[in-house]
C-alpha positions in Angstrom: 67.6 1.1 90.1 66.1 -1.9 88.8 67.6 -2.8 84.9 65.8 -3.6 82.5 65.8 -5.8 80.0 65.1 -4.1 76.8 65.1 -5.3 73.7 66.3 -2.8 70.1 63.3 -3.4 67.7 64.7 -2.4 64.1 63.4 -2.7 60.7 65.3 -4.8 58.4 67.2 -3.0 55.8 65.0 -4.4 52.9 62.3 -2.5 54.7 63.9 0.5 55.0 64.7 0.6 51.3 61.6 -0.2 50.3 60.4 2.9 52.2 62.6 5.3 50.2 61.8 4.3 46.8 59.3 2.7 45.3 59.6 -0.9 43.6 61.0 -0.5 40.4 57.9 -1.3 38.2 59.4 -3.0 35.2 59.9 -0.5 32.0 56.1 0.3 29.7 56.2 -1.1 26.5 55.8 1.3 23.8 53.5 -0.2 20.8 55.5 -1.2 18.1 54.4 -0.8 14.5 52.7 -3.2 13.1 54.4 -5.4 10.6 53.2 -4.4 7.3 51.5 -7.1 5.1 53.5 -9.1 2.4 51.4 -7.7 0.1 49.8 -4.7 -0.1 47.8 -5.5 -3.5 48.8 -2.2 -5.2 50.3 -4.1 -8.3 46.9 -6.2 -8.5 44.9 -3.0 -8.0 46.6 -1.5 -11.3 46.1 -3.8 -13.7 42.5 -3.7 -12.7 42.2 -0.7 -13.1 44.1 -0.8 -16.9 42.0 -4.1 -17.9 39.0 -2.0 -16.6 39.7 0.7 -18.7 40.9 -0.7 -21.4 44.1 1.0 -21.4 46.6 0.9 -24.6 49.6 -0.4 -22.6 53.7 -0.3 -23.8 54.9 -3.3 -22.5 59.2 -3.3 -23.0 60.8 -6.5 -22.3 64.2 -7.5 -21.0 65.7 -7.8 -24.7 64.8 -5.0 -25.6 61.4 -5.6 -27.9 58.9 -3.9 -27.1 54.6 -4.7 -27.4 51.6 -2.6 -27.9 48.3 -3.8 -26.7 45.5 -4.0 -23.6 45.7 -6.3 -21.0 42.8 -8.7 -20.6 44.0 -11.0 -18.1 46.7 -11.0 -15.1 47.4 -13.5 -12.6 50.7 -14.3 -10.5 53.3 -15.0 -13.2 52.1 -13.6 -16.5 50.2 -10.8 -18.1 47.3 -11.9 -21.8 47.8 -8.6 -23.5 45.5 -8.6 -26.8 46.8 -7.0 -29.7 45.2 -5.0 -32.7 46.6 -6.8 -35.8 48.5 -9.1 -34.4 48.0 -12.3 -32.2 46.9 -12.2 -28.8 50.3 -12.6 -26.7 50.9 -14.4 -23.1 54.0 -12.8 -21.7 55.9 -13.8 -18.4 56.2 -11.2 -15.9 60.0 -12.0 -15.2 60.2 -11.1 -18.8 59.0 -7.8 -18.6 61.5 -4.7 -18.0 58.7 -2.3 -17.3 55.7 -0.7 -19.1 53.7 2.3 -19.3 50.7 4.0 -21.2 50.7 4.5 -24.7 50.5 8.2 -25.2 
């Protein structure tokens, strides 16, 4: 008998691993909730609504004083209030403790 020089052909270990389990995909990222906006404009909407309706309002200041009047205009830091029988007044927003509609 003649001996034949045979070479064994074996796949590499990496090839076997790839056949057994498919390559892992990076985890699918779920869509994150969008970041809420810095401003909701709810305050501006409220002021515009009260100005258009000329709603009588009561403003309670931090020192306990109450003022009655209608909002004429507003900006980033203050409100102008028209008062009946008294001079109009400019109120800084930080001075307001809370406000509500006059019943």
